[in-house]
BALUMLO-378685 format. One record per residue (C-alpha): x, y, z; residue in three letters. Coordinates in nm, 4 decimals. Example, Ala and Ser with C-alpha at 12.3 -4.5 7.8 and 13.67 -1.06 7.14 Angstrom:
2
     east    north       up   r
   1.2300  -0.4500   0.7800 ALA
   1.3670  -0.1060   0.7140 SER
***
This chain:
529
     east    north       up   r
  10.4395   3.0939  -3.2287 MET
  10.3344   2.8519  -2.9585 GLU
  10.2880   2.4938  -3.0751 LEU
   9.9712   2.4735  -2.8640 GLU
   9.7941   2.6854  -3.1272 LYS
   9.7550   2.3543  -3.3102 TRP
   9.4812   2.1765  -3.1073 PRO
   9.6267   1.8305  -3.1674 ILE
   9.9466   1.9292  -2.9832 PHE
   9.7751   2.0928  -2.6852 SER
   9.8033   1.7851  -2.4608 LEU
  10.1678   1.7032  -2.5335 LEU
  10.3976   1.7046  -2.2341 LYS
  10.6511   1.9906  -2.2257 PRO
  10.9459   1.7502  -2.2179 GLU
  10.8232   1.5884  -2.5420 PHE
  10.7640   1.9253  -2.7115 VAL
  11.1205   2.0207  -2.6213 GLU
  11.2444   1.7208  -2.8247 LYS
  11.0419   1.7987  -3.1393 MET
  11.2188   1.8977  -3.4606 LYS
  10.9585   1.8648  -3.7392 LEU
  10.5806   1.8353  -3.7217 ALA
  10.3131   1.7825  -3.9860 CYS
   9.9400   1.8204  -3.9124 VAL
   9.6853   1.6720  -4.1545 PHE
   9.3500   1.4926  -4.1688 GLY
   8.9941   1.5983  -4.2497 SER
   8.9742   1.8159  -3.9361 ILE
   9.3435   1.8535  -3.8570 GLY
   9.3225   1.5527  -3.6287 ASN
   9.6367   1.3607  -3.7278 GLU
  10.0064   1.4417  -3.6978 ALA
  10.3530   1.3081  -3.7750 ILE
  10.6402   1.4256  -3.5524 ILE
  11.0182   1.3967  -3.5987 VAL
  11.2310   1.4492  -3.2882 THR
  11.5781   1.5973  -3.2542 LYS
  11.7212   1.2497  -3.1993 ASP
  11.5595   1.1362  -3.5293 ASP
  11.2825   0.9206  -3.3909 ASP
  10.9460   0.9501  -3.5696 VAL
  10.6094   0.9524  -3.3928 TYR
  10.2440   0.9725  -3.4966 ALA
   9.9243   1.0652  -3.3153 MET
   9.5577   1.1251  -3.3911 GLY
   9.2596   0.9564  -3.5530 PHE
   9.4536   0.7165  -3.7814 ASN
   9.2103   0.7076  -4.0741 GLY
   9.3135   0.4456  -4.3334 ALA
   9.6146   0.3610  -4.1172 GLY
   9.7736   0.6953  -4.2049 CYS
   9.9756   0.7077  -3.8813 LEU
  10.1944   0.4240  -4.0093 GLY
  10.2120   0.2482  -3.6712 VAL
  10.0956  -0.0934  -3.7966 GLY
   9.7270  -0.0739  -3.7020 ASP
   9.4241   0.1550  -3.7337 GLN
   9.3853   0.2431  -3.3675 ASN
   9.3563   0.6107  -3.2837 SER
   9.5863   0.7557  -3.0198 THR
   9.5975   1.0748  -2.8151 MET
   9.9608   1.0127  -2.7270 GLU
  10.2538   0.9902  -2.9713 PRO
  10.3403   0.6395  -3.0939 ARG
  10.6642   0.5504  -3.2687 LYS
  10.6739   0.4743  -3.6405 ILE
  10.9538   0.2216  -3.6000 GLU
  11.0559   0.1781  -3.9694 PRO
  11.1284   0.5525  -3.9960 LEU
  11.3234   0.5994  -3.6732 CYS
  11.6873   0.7001  -3.7304 GLN
  11.6216   0.7430  -4.1051 LYS
  11.6662   1.1229  -4.0758 LYS
  11.3260   1.2153  -4.2195 VAL
  11.3540   1.5523  -4.3923 LYS
  11.0120   1.6166  -4.5475 GLY
  10.6501   1.5006  -4.5241 ILE
  10.3469   1.5397  -4.7529 ALA
   9.9919   1.4072  -4.7257 TYR
   9.6783   1.3483  -4.9307 GLY
   9.3066   1.3463  -4.8514 SER
   9.2583   0.9713  -4.7920 GLY
   9.4806   1.0374  -4.6176 PRO
   9.7977   0.8891  -4.7597 HIS
  10.1369   1.0084  -4.6373 VAL
  10.4765   1.0484  -4.8053 LEU
  10.8110   1.1051  -4.6348 ALA
  11.1635   1.1421  -4.7706 TYR
  11.4946   1.1218  -4.5884 THR
  11.8264   1.3063  -4.6001 GLU
  11.9692   1.0190  -4.8047 SER
  11.6905   1.0608  -5.0621 GLY
  11.4820   0.7543  -4.9772 GLU
  11.1035   0.7811  -5.0238 LEU
  10.8425   0.6129  -4.8029 TYR
  10.4619   0.5955  -4.8320 SER
  10.1728   0.4628  -4.6212 TRP
   9.8013   0.5064  -4.5516 GLY
   9.5118   0.5198  -4.7988 HIS
   9.5844   0.3458  -5.1289 ASN
   9.2538   0.3134  -5.3122 GLY
   9.4015   0.4859  -5.6185 TYR
   9.7591   0.3445  -5.6089 CYS
   9.8850   0.6662  -5.4495 GLN
  10.1406   0.4756  -5.2396 LEU
  10.3257   0.3715  -5.5544 GLY
  10.3636   0.0064  -5.4537 ASN
  10.1748  -0.1415  -5.7488 GLY
   9.8629  -0.2327  -5.5508 SER
   9.5535  -0.0729  -5.3990 THR
   9.6022  -0.2332  -5.0596 ASN
   9.6055  -0.0012  -4.7617 GLN
   9.9501   0.0557  -4.6102 GLY
   9.9647   0.0339  -4.2309 LEU
  10.3431   0.0792  -4.2159 THR
  10.5867   0.2830  -4.4296 PRO
  10.6737   0.1279  -4.7666 TYR
  11.0068   0.2062  -4.9351 LEU
  10.9202   0.3288  -5.2864 VAL
  11.1844   0.2075  -5.5329 THR
  11.0301   0.1930  -5.8816 THR
  11.2328   0.4227  -6.1108 HIS
  11.4130   0.5571  -5.8036 LEU
  11.7089   0.3187  -5.7952 HIS
  12.0299   0.5185  -5.7390 ASN
  11.8270   0.8414  -5.7324 LYS
  11.7831   1.0858  -5.4442 ARG
  11.4420   1.2397  -5.3779 VAL
  11.4763   1.6065  -5.2783 THR
  11.1130   1.7205  -5.2695 ARG
  10.7666   1.5643  -5.2516 ILE
  10.4074   1.6771  -5.3023 ALA
  10.0670   1.5136  -5.2708 ALA
   9.7238   1.5923  -5.4078 GLY
   9.4009   1.4363  -5.2936 SER
   9.4937   1.0882  -5.4186 HIS
   9.8078   1.1350  -5.6312 HIS
  10.1749   1.1843  -5.5510 SER
  10.4780   1.3648  -5.6969 LEU
  10.8491   1.3282  -5.6233 ALA
  11.1362   1.5473  -5.7449 LEU
  11.4831   1.3936  -5.7769 THR
  11.8265   1.5492  -5.7393 GLU
  11.8631   1.5382  -6.1183 GLU
  11.5518   1.7527  -6.1616 GLY
  11.3227   1.4716  -6.2773 GLU
  10.9578   1.4524  -6.1698 VAL
  10.7900   1.1203  -6.0984 LEU
  10.4136   1.0855  -6.0505 ALA
  10.1683   0.8123  -5.9557 TRP
   9.8213   0.7491  -5.8167 GLY
   9.4786   0.8737  -5.9219 GLN
   9.4766   1.0069  -6.2767 ASN
   9.1115   1.0708  -6.3649 ASN
   9.1911   1.4244  -6.4826 TYR
   9.5455   1.3629  -6.6082 GLY
   9.7113   1.4815  -6.2860 GLN
   9.9842   1.2158  -6.3191 VAL
  10.0879   1.3668  -6.6535 GLY
  10.1126   1.0364  -6.8380 SER
   9.9084   1.1426  -7.1412 GLY
   9.6148   0.9242  -7.0313 THR
   9.3489   0.9195  -6.7587 THR
   9.4381   0.5731  -6.6318 THR
   9.5522   0.5455  -6.2710 ASN
   9.9281   0.4979  -6.2340 GLN
  10.0225   0.2148  -5.9905 PRO
  10.3949   0.2934  -5.9576 THR
  10.6135   0.6035  -6.0031 PRO
  10.6404   0.7120  -6.3650 ARG
  10.8617   0.9884  -6.4956 ARG
  10.6663   1.2896  -6.6192 VAL
  10.7988   1.3679  -6.9646 ILE
  10.5782   1.5530  -7.2154 GLY
  10.6974   1.9117  -7.2584 ASN
  10.9301   1.8926  -6.9574 ILE
  11.1226   1.5811  -7.0597 GLY
  11.4976   1.6365  -7.0416 GLY
  11.4536   1.9653  -6.8531 ARG
  11.5487   2.0357  -6.4935 GLN
  11.2612   2.0928  -6.2519 VAL
  11.3306   2.2887  -5.9310 VAL
  10.9903   2.2970  -5.7593 ASP
  10.6652   2.0987  -5.7586 ILE
  10.3193   2.1386  -5.6052 ALA
   9.9809   1.9647  -5.6095 CYS
   9.6263   2.0913  -5.5969 GLY
   9.3510   1.8420  -5.5192 GLN
   9.3578   1.6974  -5.8713 THR
   9.6186   1.9072  -6.0510 SER
   9.9978   1.9286  -6.0620 SER
  10.2440   2.2145  -6.1183 MET
  10.6195   2.2313  -6.1811 ALA
  10.8791   2.5102  -6.2040 VAL
  11.1758   2.4748  -6.4419 MET
  11.5293   2.5913  -6.3637 ASP
  11.4786   2.8840  -6.6039 ASN
  11.1684   3.0001  -6.4154 GLY
  10.9071   2.8647  -6.6566 GLU
  10.5955   2.7007  -6.5098 VAL
  10.4049   2.3964  -6.6362 TYR
  10.0754   2.2479  -6.5210 GLY
   9.8658   1.9384  -6.5841 TRP
   9.5482   1.7728  -6.4542 GLY
   9.2082   1.9236  -6.3703 LEU
   9.1562   2.2739  -6.5083 ASN
   8.7846   2.3374  -6.4541 SER
   8.8532   2.6550  -6.2533 SER
   9.1516   2.7669  -6.4600 GLY
   9.3952   2.6442  -6.1936 GLN
   9.6540   2.5522  -6.4585 LEU
   9.6721   2.9141  -6.5776 GLY
   9.6509   2.8275  -6.9468 LEU
   9.3796   3.0745  -7.0482 GLY
   9.1112   2.8064  -7.0752 ASN
   8.9294   2.5442  -6.8667 ASN
   9.0454   2.2363  -7.0567 VAL
   9.1973   1.9510  -6.8548 ASN
   9.5537   1.8562  -6.9498 GLN
   9.6876   1.4998  -6.9524 GLN
  10.0454   1.6180  -7.0146 SER
  10.2436   1.9209  -6.8904 PRO
  10.1478   2.2501  -7.0578 SER
  10.3414   2.5730  -7.0188 ARG
  10.1817   2.8734  -6.8468 VAL
  10.2768   3.1140  -7.1248 THR
  10.1049   3.4229  -6.9819 ALA
  10.3216   3.4176  -6.6699 LEU
  10.5814   3.6956  -6.6558 GLN
  10.9103   3.6919  -6.4692 GLY
  11.1319   3.4131  -6.3411 VAL
  10.9304   3.1973  -6.1013 ILE
  11.1159   3.0379  -5.8094 THR
  10.8333   2.8951  -5.5978 LYS
  10.4854   2.7627  -5.6620 ILE
  10.2101   2.6493  -5.4216 VAL
   9.8594   2.5153  -5.4762 CYS
   9.5357   2.5454  -5.2846 GLY
   9.2376   2.3187  -5.3422 TYR
   9.1877   2.4563  -5.6943 SER
   9.3965   2.7741  -5.7142 HIS
   9.7662   2.8434  -5.7649 THR
  10.0166   3.1020  -5.6386 LEU
  10.3573   3.1689  -5.7943 ALA
  10.6438   3.3821  -5.6591 LEU
  10.9074   3.5388  -5.8846 SER
  11.2737   3.5923  -5.8029 ASP
  11.2016   3.9665  -5.7794 GLU
  10.9342   3.9158  -5.5125 GLY
  10.6272   3.9509  -5.7362 ASN
  10.3198   3.7367  -5.6620 LEU
  10.0927   3.5863  -5.9272 TRP
   9.7641   3.4013  -5.8714 ALA
   9.5116   3.2113  -6.0833 TRP
   9.2342   2.9525  -6.0624 GLY
   8.9266   2.9278  -5.8391 ALA
   8.8301   3.2406  -5.6456 ASN
   8.4928   3.1696  -5.4855 SER
   8.6332   3.2615  -5.1422 TYR
   8.8643   3.5408  -5.2581 GLY
   9.1665   3.3096  -5.2367 GLN
   9.3382   3.4855  -5.5291 LEU
   9.3504   3.8149  -5.3412 GLY
   9.2188   4.0161  -5.6359 THR
   8.9531   4.2031  -5.4359 GLY
   8.6671   4.0054  -5.5923 ASN
   8.5457   3.6462  -5.6317 LYS
   8.5870   3.6001  -6.0069 ALA
   8.7895   3.2992  -6.1219 ASN
   9.1027   3.3691  -6.3268 GLN
   9.2248   3.1269  -6.5946 CYS
   9.5457   3.3253  -6.6557 VAL
   9.7983   3.4535  -6.4003 PRO
   9.7126   3.7873  -6.2379 VAL
   9.9649   3.9987  -6.0475 ARG
   9.8330   4.0465  -5.6924 VAL
   9.9362   4.2040  -5.3619 ALA
  10.1512   4.4664  -5.5336 GLN
  10.0820   4.7128  -5.2540 GLU
  10.2605   4.4846  -5.0055 LEU
  10.6031   4.5391  -5.1593 GLY
  10.8513   4.2576  -5.2085 ARG
  10.7186   3.9154  -5.1061 ILE
  10.9676   3.6539  -4.9892 VAL
  10.7481   3.3507  -4.9134 ASP
  10.4023   3.2145  -4.9951 ILE
  10.1819   2.9341  -4.8645 ALA
   9.8686   2.7382  -4.9473 SER
   9.7407   2.3816  -4.9081 SER
   9.5473   2.1496  -5.1368 HIS
   9.3110   2.0861  -4.8434 CYS
   9.1751   2.4404  -4.8242 CYS
   9.1031   2.7669  -5.0065 HIS
   9.3411   2.9863  -4.8065 LEU
   9.6453   3.1867  -4.9204 SER
   9.9223   3.3518  -4.7192 ALA
  10.2378   3.5522  -4.7843 ALA
  10.5352   3.6984  -4.5985 MET
  10.6866   4.0310  -4.7062 THR
  11.0495   4.1385  -4.6971 GLN
  10.9932   4.3158  -4.3651 ASN
  10.8536   3.9890  -4.2163 SER
  10.4883   4.0961  -4.2111 LYS
  10.2371   3.8126  -4.2553 ILE
   9.9215   3.8486  -4.4692 TYR
   9.6376   3.6078  -4.5497 PHE
   9.3260   3.5961  -4.7674 TRP
   9.0640   3.3476  -4.8921 GLY
   8.8434   3.1084  -4.6922 HIS
   8.9072   3.1930  -4.3258 CYS
   8.6901   2.9974  -4.0798 LYS
   8.3727   3.0508  -4.2834 GLY
   8.4532   3.4050  -4.3944 GLN
   8.5671   3.5175  -4.7380 SER
   8.8609   3.7591  -4.7300 VAL
   8.9038   3.8842  -5.0874 VAL
   9.2180   4.0965  -5.0402 ALA
   9.5373   4.0481  -4.8351 PRO
   9.4819   4.1197  -4.4647 MET
   9.7740   4.2000  -4.2361 GLU
   9.8181   3.9946  -3.9190 THR
  10.0328   4.0246  -3.6106 GLY
  10.1705   3.6764  -3.6713 PHE
  10.5405   3.5976  -3.6940 SER
  10.5017   3.2828  -3.9056 SER
  10.2988   3.1642  -4.2044 LEU
  10.2226   2.8514  -4.0018 HIS
  10.0142   3.0577  -3.7588 GLU
   9.7765   3.1483  -4.0424 VAL
   9.6999   2.7813  -4.1028 PHE
   9.6826   2.6910  -3.7336 ALA
   9.4262   2.9619  -3.6580 LEU
   9.2396   3.0347  -3.9829 TRP
   9.2543   2.7345  -4.2183 ALA
   8.9607   2.4965  -4.2596 SER
   9.0784   2.2353  -4.1744 PRO
   9.3716   2.3432  -3.9561 SER
   9.6523   2.1608  -4.1373 VAL
  10.0153   2.2444  -4.2083 THR
  10.1008   2.3625  -4.5592 TYR
  10.4509   2.2163  -4.5096 GLU
  10.6210   2.0526  -4.2092 PRO
  10.6803   2.2910  -3.9203 ILE
  11.0412   2.3476  -3.8221 ASN
  10.9534   2.3426  -3.4529 VAL
  11.2841   2.4846  -3.3320 SER
  11.2290   2.7777  -3.5646 GLY
  10.9499   2.9322  -3.3593 PHE
  10.9249   2.7715  -3.0167 THR
  11.0680   2.9937  -2.7452 ARG
  11.1364   2.8738  -2.3939 SER
  11.1245   3.0996  -2.0896 SER
  11.5062   3.0953  -2.0973 LEU
  11.5095   3.2259  -2.4548 ALA
  11.2653   3.5007  -2.3632 GLN
  11.4818   3.6022  -2.0674 ALA
  11.7925   3.6115  -2.2865 MET
  11.6200   3.8389  -2.5357 SER
  11.5870   4.1144  -2.2738 VAL
  11.9264   4.0548  -2.1108 ALA
  12.1194   4.2222  -2.3918 LEU
  12.1923   4.5847  -2.3046 ASP
  12.0743   4.5352  -1.9457 ASP
  12.2530   4.8006  -1.7405 GLU
  12.2151   4.6262  -1.4042 GLU
  12.3690   4.2891  -1.4945 THR
  12.6125   4.3673  -1.7802 ALA
  12.9878   4.3461  -1.7151 ASP
  13.1247   4.4639  -2.0502 VAL
  13.0358   4.7537  -2.2806 VAL
  13.1029   4.7668  -2.6549 PHE
  13.1474   5.1144  -2.8028 VAL
  13.0442   5.1265  -3.1684 VAL
  13.0062   5.4533  -3.3625 ASP
  13.0148   5.6384  -3.0277 ASP
  12.7170   5.4356  -2.9031 ARG
  12.7228   5.1771  -2.6242 ARG
  12.5928   4.8203  -2.6107 ILE
  12.6006   4.6391  -2.2751 ARG
  12.6620   4.2648  -2.2644 ALA
  12.7739   3.9746  -2.0449 HIS
  13.1173   3.8159  -2.0836 ARG
  12.9962   3.4734  -1.9712 ALA
  12.7245   3.4629  -2.2383 VAL
  12.9639   3.5831  -2.5078 LEU
  13.2281   3.3241  -2.4150 LYS
  12.9769   3.0399  -2.4083 ILE
  12.8239   3.1291  -2.7444 ARG
  13.1203   3.2530  -2.9500 CYS
  13.4760   3.1235  -2.9942 GLN
  13.5967   3.4715  -3.0911 TYR
  13.4858   3.6181  -2.7582 PHE
  13.6128   3.3135  -2.5722 ARG
  13.9583   3.4004  -2.7009 SER
  13.9128   3.7757  -2.6528 MET
  13.8383   3.7460  -2.2834 PHE
  14.1308   3.5195  -2.2006 GLN
  14.3939   3.6644  -1.9704 GLU
  14.6554   3.7430  -2.2353 HIS
  14.4174   3.9655  -2.4353 TRP
  14.4253   4.3283  -2.3298 LYS
  14.0452   4.3499  -2.3676 GLU
  14.0058   4.0993  -2.0842 ASN
  14.0305   4.3624  -1.8120 ASN
  13.8600   4.6470  -1.9941 LEU
  13.5075   4.7505  -1.9054 GLU
  13.4700   4.9075  -2.2500 GLU
  13.5749   4.7496  -2.5796 VAL
  13.5882   4.9710  -2.8873 GLU
  13.4684   4.8206  -3.2153 VAL
  13.5944   4.9983  -3.5266 LYS
  13.5381   4.7583  -3.8157 ASP
  13.1583   4.7355  -3.8122 TYR
  12.8609   4.9686  -3.7856 SER
  12.6440   4.9929  -3.4750 PHE
  12.3501   4.8266  -3.6515 VAL
  12.5615   4.5334  -3.7693 VAL
  12.7395   4.4719  -3.4397 PHE
  12.4200   4.4967  -3.2353 ARG
  12.2523   4.2495  -3.4712 ALA
  12.5456   4.0162  -3.4085 PHE
  12.5083   4.0424  -3.0316 LEU
  12.1336   3.9911  -3.0625 GLN
  12.2048   3.6725  -3.2569 TYR
  12.4383   3.5531  -2.9799 ILE
  12.1704   3.6125  -2.7171 TYR
  11.8601   3.4949  -2.9041 THR
  11.9758   3.2861  -3.2021 ASP
  11.7665   3.5117  -3.4270 THR
  11.8762   3.7600  -3.6919 VAL
  11.6810   4.0799  -3.7528 VAL
  11.8563   4.3018  -4.0059 VAL
  11.7861   4.4589  -4.3460 SER
  11.9278   4.2995  -4.6644 PRO
  12.1682   4.5945  -4.6953 GLU
  12.3046   4.5525  -4.3419 ASP
  12.3109   4.1743  -4.3860 ALA
  12.6132   4.2219  -4.6130 ILE
  12.8068   4.3825  -4.3281 GLY
  12.6857   4.1116  -4.0916 LEU
  12.8047   3.8482  -4.3389 LEU
  13.1476   4.0150  -4.3317 ASP
  13.1475   3.9942  -3.9519 LEU
  13.0260   3.6332  -3.9502 ALA
  13.3029   3.5391  -4.1897 ASN
  13.5685   3.7137  -3.9773 ALA
  13.4398   3.5577  -3.6542 TYR
  13.3972   3.2100  -3.8134 CYS
  13.0239   3.1969  -3.7358 GLU
  12.8988   2.9550  -4.0026 GLU
  12.5371   2.9405  -3.8814 ALA
  12.5175   3.3194  -3.8837 LEU
  12.6569   3.3212  -4.2378 LYS
  12.3660   3.1045  -4.3507 ARG
  12.1161   3.3399  -4.1855 HIS
  12.2771   3.6360  -4.3644 CYS
  12.2735   3.4581  -4.6989 GLU
  11.8988   3.3949  -4.6635 ARG
  11.8293   3.7613  -4.5870 ILE
  12.0495   3.8784  -4.8746 ILE
  11.8666   3.6492  -5.1183 ARG
  11.5390   3.8159  -5.0212 HIS
  11.6824   4.1546  -5.1179 GLY
  11.8343   4.0738  -5.4560 ILE
  11.7420   4.2938  -5.7551 THR
  11.8752   4.3392  -6.1060 THR
  12.0568   4.6505  -5.9813 GLU
  12.2496   4.4797  -5.7008 ASN
  12.2773   4.1202  -5.8293 ALA
  12.6324   4.1638  -5.9621 ALA
  12.7499   4.3263  -5.6393 MET
  12.5949   4.0481  -5.4294 LEU
  12.7560   3.7895  -5.6593 TYR
  13.0958   3.9444  -5.5875 ALA
  13.0195   3.9563  -5.2138 VAL
  12.9305   3.5864  -5.2152 ALA
  13.2579   3.5003  -5.3872 ILE
  13.4575   3.7139  -5.1423 LYS
  13.3107   3.5418  -4.8369 TYR
  13.3024   3.1932  -4.9920 GLU
  12.9252   3.1746  -4.9555 ALA
  12.8777   2.9100  -5.2239 THR
  12.4977   2.8753  -5.2014 GLU
  12.4526   3.2517  -5.2189 LEU
  12.6970   3.2676  -5.5102 GLU
  12.4968   3.0074  -5.7010 GLU
  12.1700   3.1896  -5.6232 PHE
  12.3087   3.5244  -5.7432 CYS
  12.4527   3.3637  -6.0551 PHE
  12.1178   3.2035  -6.1422 ARG
  11.9368   3.5314  -6.0830 PHE
  12.1831   3.7200  -6.3047 ALA
  12.1601   3.4499  -6.5709 LEU
  11.7806   3.4793  -6.5803 ASN
  11.8027   3.8603  -6.6038 HIS
  12.1193   3.8819  -6.8132 MET
  12.0226   4.1827  -7.0260 THR
  11.9289   4.4021  -6.7296 GLU
  12.2112   4.2910  -6.4984 VAL
  12.4851   4.3360  -6.7601 ALA
  12.3912   4.7031  -6.8014 GLN
  12.4045   4.7950  -6.4324 THR
  12.6747   4.9978  -6.2599 GLU
  12.7321   4.7060  -6.0248 ALA
  12.8220   4.4785  -6.3150 PHE
  13.0534   4.7415  -6.4633 MET
  13.2301   4.7646  -6.1258 ALA
  13.3196   4.3941  -6.1138 LEU
  13.6889   4.3142  -6.1430 ASP
  13.8151   4.1624  -6.4664 GLU
  13.8630   3.8087  -6.3309 LEU
  13.5119   3.7941  -6.1828 THR
  13.3589   3.9119  -6.5116 VAL
  13.5616   3.6577  -6.7085 LYS
  13.4567   3.3705  -6.4822 ASN
  13.0942   3.4854  -6.4869 PHE
  13.0860   3.4947  -6.8683 ILE
  13.2412   3.1480  -6.8885 GLN
  12.9824   3.0075  -6.6469 ARG
  12.7011   3.1807  -6.8351 ALA
  12.8243   3.0325  -7.1629 ALA
  12.8280   2.6846  -7.0105 GLN
  12.4613   2.7366  -6.9203 HIS
  12.3695   2.8310  -7.2773 GLY
  12.3352   3.2060  -7.2287 ALA
  12.4928   3.2858  -7.5663 PHE
  12.3642   3.0027  -7.7829 LYS
  12.1503   3.2265  -8.0048 TYR
***
């Protein structure tokens, strides 16, 4: 995706775009933006309503201006409301707020507008914020310990305090989720949602369209469990007044307002309980929506992008396939307003002319100076590129290696698909491989000490996990010391213990792995009943 698809970025100079790392677009017409650069400076540009750019005044600007208090703070995430007010958290877990504050949504104990970032500290001393969310005029923060704090406008109970009084500073949301670990949070305009570590979902706030999924339209001042939801939910997102939830098996559920078809059910009838949607798309690996609009989007396991709902004045009542490569493109081109549903990882989709040239250089017969023979098939490459990008090849093509003077190098340990995917990664920094082949690529990445490639493989493998292969993937993660993947597979198996324990893959685990798994499961309360 080209960044210029967002109108607000169309006038940026190429040298500035090259420095961008994160970008967040917000505002009533997508006319404001916060930008984090690769050297950890933070900039803002746009209309500057309510001082939401955080630059110390309310002057609009067509060119990026520095937000000095945030520079070098390593900003990791950004969220925004409708005022707008803006939240940002850093790698160290600090939380900052600025902009509109008519409902105490900045969490500083007042209703005074914030022209510069304010460090939010109430009930956050010695705590690290790991996720943030914002509704129209309320805010949520998730801590490393799995606690949720909320503040701001509370006219429908969206702060979860048990009252409808506005909350001037962060307050821990207790109710039915007190003492439990929360792993994900999201905000609609005037509602809030949370996912527990066991996959349960809770909601509170406005429920006039059934957006809490409770089977009724009664507002909730404290968290209430969505009991009709099936499966283990891992991610939740909110539109203006509808909700989407994704399970660990790739199933998509939707509920709430549907006047624009934003639930994807094929009609415009509201749903006050979760409905399974988009089953014909296969496994879904990511979902997106924004509290500013009535649009929904999803990415499937084969990287196809679909959208439905309110699309530039049209109502799309069922998932429509696009030719996009990113969920962000849906919101840049079809959302009203054109805002980001989460900060854009700019380096994740910007491609320079050099990157495009490199993508076609692999297997180029005219310029290649080395040929790899894998499964009796040939892949042409360039020694200079391989040596620059990979320590393994840098050593291979030194003088004392016999392969240094060979035009052809035979590869015996990996399949053609896996080795070509590895070379493609070297040339383009992208990984395109199935979850099954990602296991072989993980083996290669481990052998060649390619840590970044290992992380790519782990992500792809997570998208392909099922009850049938969870035990096998758990063993693979242990073998290759992929700790995050190991934890993910363990959690998946724990949440589907009955099914996983009866699979052939589980029966094939070695005795020590089974013993350690059972001990870990016991520590997590799997056998308490």
